[in-house]
C-alpha angles and dihedrals in degrees: 000000000000091000091049090050091051091048092048091050091051092045094053092044094049101037100024097103093050093045092049091047094051095044096047092042091055092047105036110009140255103303095051089046092056092047091047092049092051091047092048092048093050092047092047093049090049091048097046098039104030101030106029095028091227134132117245114240119261088240089059090061091045091050092049093046098049093042094052096040094052091039091055091046089053090047096054099033121091092188113098090195089076091057091053090058098036094095090049091056096043092051092048090050092047091049090050090048093051091046094048091060088066088068103028122049114330130331109275095235089055089054089050091050091050092049089049088055096238116171126247094012092139098057115113092246093049091049090054091049094047090047088054090050090051089056090050092050092047090051092049091059091053090049090052090047089055091050092048090048090054090050092047091054094045127096092251118122119253088250092057092044091051092048092051092047090049088057099042094050101059094032093054090047092053091046091054093049097041096038092055091052094046098043099033095115091049091049090050092050089049091054090045090053089058090050095242091136138347104233141354120189117234111236 
């Protein structure tokens, strides 16, 4: 339960701005969503920095930045074509961001695991596994970008495209989280077969 609470705290901190934006946008429209996202981000920064004396994750800033930038573009753009390709661009940028952490700093999934207070995340074997997961996550965003590009270029209406994207996004996220947990031992055996490390304890 403690681990789940830590994970939930990380999840809200990292994805909170995007979640607020999507929920408010679906209920009240674009302008209220932008205002709500700004308000949420300011409150969260005040809570994390001033109250808990912690540093927000880099992904938090990335999430806030991309959400607000594309939200403002949507707000001031009269061209619906941009909205059709917005999800393509955001997923490409997110994939690049995930991938860049493989070369600068620490792999993003390792940072997530540390924030979620998982045990043994700094062992050599765990670092290899979390690096592998970061690659998988980065690749998933590029796959989604390809799917969204296909939808954007299709004859579907913007309403249908939006509905499909709204389903693919959360479902793919749950598949990544749940799939890793379910198939962790198989993934580990696969990495062992390639000789990347000898053994990683399941936790």
